[in-house]
N, C-alpha and C positions, 0 to 999 in steps of 0.2 A: 372726601375728606382727606386722603392722602397726598392728592394735589393742593391742597390748602396749605397742609403742615409743611410739604417741601417747600412751598411758596413763603410761609413765614419763618421759615431758617435761613432762607437766603434774603430776604429782605432785613432781617435782625442785622446782617452782617455790617451793613452801612458802606457807602460808597464814598471813595476819595474825590471829593471835588472842592473846589475851592470857589465859589460862586462869585466872590467879591475879587476876585485875582484879575489882574492888568499885564498882559504879557506884552515885552517890548521887542520880542524877535520879529525880523521881518524876511527871513528866509522862505524860500518857494511852499514849504512845508510847515512855517510855524504857524499860519492860519488854523490848521487842524490841529496842531498840538494846542494853541492857545483856547479852542473852543473844547477840548477835552479837558481841559482845567478848569472851566467856568461853568460845564454844562453836564449834569448827568445822562441827560439823553443825546442823541445821535448828533450828526452834523446840521440835520434840518430842523433841530428844536429852536426854539424861539432865542434862549440865552445861546446858544451854538453861532446861531445866525448873525447875531449883534456882533458876534466877537469877530466872526469871519470878517464880518464887512468894515469893521474898524481897523482891522490888521491890513485889508485891501488897500484902503486910504493913504496907509504910509508907504506905497511902495509905488515906482513909476508905472504909466502908463502911456499909450498912444495918443493921446489929446490932452495933454498938459494944460493947454488953455481953459477946456471946461473946467477941470481939477482946481484952477487957480481962481477959476469964478467962484467955484462953489466953497473954496476955502471958508471964507468969511461966514458963511453959514454953519459950515461942520464945525468950526470953532465955537461959535455961539451956542450951537447945542452941546457941545462937549461942555462948556462952562455952566450951562443951565445945570448938566447931570452932576458935575461937582459939588454945587450949590446945594440942589435939593436930593440928591441921590436918584433921581428919576433919568433912566436913560430912554429914549424915545428914537426908534428909527421908523423910516418910511420907506416902503419899496412897492412898486408896480413892476407885474409879469403880465405880457401880452403873448400869447400861444395862438398859432396858426398850424392846423394838420389837415392834411389832403391824403385821400386814399384811393386807392387802387382796387378793382374787385367787389365794388358795393352791391350788395344786396335789394339796396334800395335806390331812390333818386337823390339820396344824401351821400356826399361822399367828401365834405370837409367841413370843418368846424374850427370856429375860433372863440376865445375867452380871454377876458382883462382881468386882472386880479389885483386889487389895491388893498394895503396891508399897513396897519400902525403895530409895531412891535414896540412892547414896553417891559421894562425891567425897573422895578421901584425898590430900592434898598432901605428898608425900613428900620429894620434890628442889625446894630454892631457896624454900622457903614464904617469901613476902614479895617476893621477889627478881622480876628480869625474864624469868626463863626458869622457870618452875615445871613440876614434872611432878607427873602426879596420876595414880592408879588410881582409876577410874571403873567404877562398876557398878550393876546394877538385879537386883534379885531380887524376882520376884513369884508371886503366885498368882491364876490365875484359877479362879472355880468358878461353875456354875448356880445362879440363884436361883429354885429352884420351877418350871422349865420342861424340856422334853425338850431342847432343843438352845439352844446360845448363837447371839447375834445374828450372830456371824461365818458361822453356818451357813444363817440364814433366808434368803438369796440362792438356794440349791438348792430350797427349799421353794415360792418364788413363780417358778422356771424363767427366773432372772435371770443374764445372764453378768456376773457382776459381784461385788461384794462391799458389802455395805449397814452394814456394822459394822466398820471398821478396826481390828485390835489386839485384839477384841474375839471371840476364838475361846477354846474349852475347853480350855487347855492344862496345868491344873494348876499344880504348882510348877516353876516354870524359873529358871534364870541368864540374864536375856534378855540383858545384854551385860556385859561385863568386858574393859577395854582400857587401855592406858597412853596418857595423853593427853600429849604435850609441846610447849611453846612454844620455839621456838629464835629466834634473832637480836634477842633484845630484843622479841618481840612480832611481828616482820615474818616469821615461818615457825612452821608447827606440823604436829604429825602425831597421827592415833591408830591403835594396834596392838593387836591381839588379838581377841576375838569382839565384832563391831560388827553393829549393825543398817544394813545399806548403805541404806536409805530415809532414812536421816538426813543422807547425804551425796549424795544425787540427787537433782536439780532441785529446789533449793530455793527455796522463795519464802515470804513471811513469814506466810502465812496457815495453813500445813500444821502442824496439831496436831490429831490426832482425839481427844484428850482435852478440847481445850477449844474447838474450832471445829467443822469439816464432820465427818461421817463416812464418807460415801460413797467409796470408794478413788478412783472415777473423777472425782470432783470433787477430792480432795486433789491427785492426782497426775494424770498423762497415763493413761489405759489402754492406751497402747503401751508402756509402760516394764515390763518383766518382771521386778519387784522380788523376789528371794528373801526368804527368813526369815533370821532372824540367823545368822552362821556367823566363822569366822575370817577376817579380812582386814585390809587396811590403806588409810588414806584419807590425803591431804594435799593441800596447794595452795598459793596465796601471792598477795599483792597485786604484779602486777608494776610498776603505776605507784600513785599515789594512789587512782585510780578502777578501773582495771582489774584484774581478777584472774581466776586459774586454779584447778579443784578436781580432784581425780581419786580414784577409789576402787577396788580389787581386793578382791574376796570370794569367797567359796566359793558355786558356784551352785546346790550341793544345801545350803542354811542349813536349820536346823531349829528352832523354838521350843522343841521337847520334848527333842532329842537333842543333848548337847553333845560334838560329835565333830570331830577333826580331818579335815576332807575325805574325809568317808566313801564320796564317790564319785570320788575320786581328784582329779588336776587339772582339775578344770571349774570356770572361773572366770567372776563377773560383772563386768562392767567398765564404768564409765561416766568420763566426762569432759568436764567443760563451761570455757568460757570466757564471763567477762560484764563487765558494767559497772553501778557504782552511784556516785551522787554523792560518797560520801565513805565510809569503811569502816565507820563507826556507823550509816548506813544502808541495811547489806546486806539486812536482812531487809524493810525498808518500801520501797526503791526499788531494782529491780535490772531488767537485762535481760541475759540469758545463752543461749548455744547450747551443746546437750549433745548427745553422741554415746553409745551403747551396744552393746556386744557381750555375747552369752551364749554360752559354748561350748554344743557339743553334750552333754545328761544322758544317758549312755549306759544307767544301770539303769533311767531314769524313763522312756525312749524320747521324750525330745523332742530336734528338732534344733536347731542353733544358730539363734540369731536377732540381729537388730542394728537400729539405726535411730538417727533423731535427735528432738530437741525443741527448739523455740524458745518462750522463756519470759519473760514479763516482769509485773512488779506497780509500782503508785505508788500513794503515801500523799498525800494531800491536806490540809493543814493539821491534820497527827497525828490525824485522826478518821475519814477516810474513804479506803479503800484497794481498787483494782480491780487485778484480775489478767487475763492471756490466755495461752493457750499453745496451739502447734500443734505437732501430732506425727505421727509417720510408722515404720511398722517392716515387717521383712519377717523371715518365720518364725513358727514355730509357739507359741513360750512367751508372747507378749503375750494380753490379752484383745483389743485391737484392732489393725487395720492401720493405720487412719488417726483421727484425733482432733482436736476444736477444744476447748478448755476457755475459759469466760469467765464472771467473778462479781464481788462486792464484799462489803466488809464496812463496817460503819459503829457507831460508839461514840455513842449517842445522848446521851452528857453524864450520864447518870447512873449514878454509882460507876462501876464496871468492866463495864456492861453491854456487850454487841456482839450485833450482828444481821449474819448472811449470807445472802446468795443465789449459788448457782451452778448453772452448765448445763454439761453435756458432750456434745456429739453424736458418735459415734462410729460406724465402720464395723469390724464384727467379724472377727475372724482366719476365720472359718468364713464363706467365700462364700456360702452358702446362707442366712444371716442376713441380715435386711433392718438398714439404718442404726438404731442405738438412740440415745434422747434419755435422759440422767438429767439429774434437776433436785433440788436441795436446798436446803432454806432452814432457818435455825436463830435461836432466840433465846438467848442467855446471861445469865441473871439472876444478877447477883453478890448473894450474900446477905451475905456477911461477909469477912473477909480470907482465911478458909480454908475457904470454902462455895460452890459455885457449881451451880447448876440449869438445865441446858439442855434445852429443848425443841425438836426436829426434826422435818421432815416432808420425804419423798425420793417422788419419782413417776418411774415410768420408762414410756418409750414404747416399744415393740417389745423387750421385755426380752432376746428371744432363743428361750427355749422356753416362752412361754407365748402364747396368743393374747390375752390380756386385757393392760390396761395396770396394772400394782399399783402402790400406793399405800403407803408404810410411814412409821407414824406411831413417833416415840423421844422416851424421858426419860431424861436422862444427870443423874446428881448426881456431882460431885466434891468431896472432901475432904482438904485436905492439911494437914498439920502439919512 
């Protein structure tokens, strides 16, 4: 009950978002600033992704001919959104991974992911407190391999996930929720089928489709995030710099089954309080302390778990971001008992190219396993306003269930319209 009271206190505070805002800046960091203005969730959330893609289309690219060819389509889509309030976007991701030191005869995986992202402003369109129906419908499908990248960790004996969000789940309604801005942009909430990862331990680099891929790099492995399920999130700026945020979601969430709490009232709860120099910098420079609690999952046979995470990131000259995390947990639900993350991202000044490196050292929940070190580096090559190609490499020391230290090579294509 104490956890529930804490979460309730945080949620009541409200979160300063303006889900109807449209940012006009086009500086390198403005995509994240604009995303923070329109979304309660992190950079990977549906609303934030829509805004980042919109901002990207305003910038130069290596392939201006393709940009010009798609301009009429984009103009038509924008005109439709202005007339109806329905902002639709389409993207496709293709991800290939190949691993060394496989324990089986399977050492590669590939998946395609097609998504429709939607944001329909049905209340107060153009006003201070818009209300929106937000959804993502997606299809994930194998691309000529036996398994998806999300299952490659099991082949190399790795206690973790090498490809976050790239599991083979066929067609599913990933999220569908109501997003409401309150008090002229000083408060807001979302309610419906949500992804709790969009509202937990948010830092500006967390986007598995455009930055890192390994779960233990994107998040702290002490955090036992469930799959999407029904829930509620809200929070608010208590001052111009201090904010609070909380989420309550189904602990038995599922990508494939859209059910109302199939395991009964078993909840995932997360709350954080943090600091940022100004509201628009929430994704760029941030320090926060988060606590979480997951109820016992009776049917799954997983006891309750709880813990805390201290996280921070800082962006220098709009080009260089550093981040770090310390995490602790108690219980069997997380991957790790203790963990430390650190890393960086750098924009080299070539269009929207991005380089990133991260490392995580973690003590697994299983006390018989040695301390695990996970490293990942990526380079995202910006080809056009709508096309990006990302190469990445991951290396794991003491993966958990493999005497060797595997390396995973990946290539990721993203197209958005």
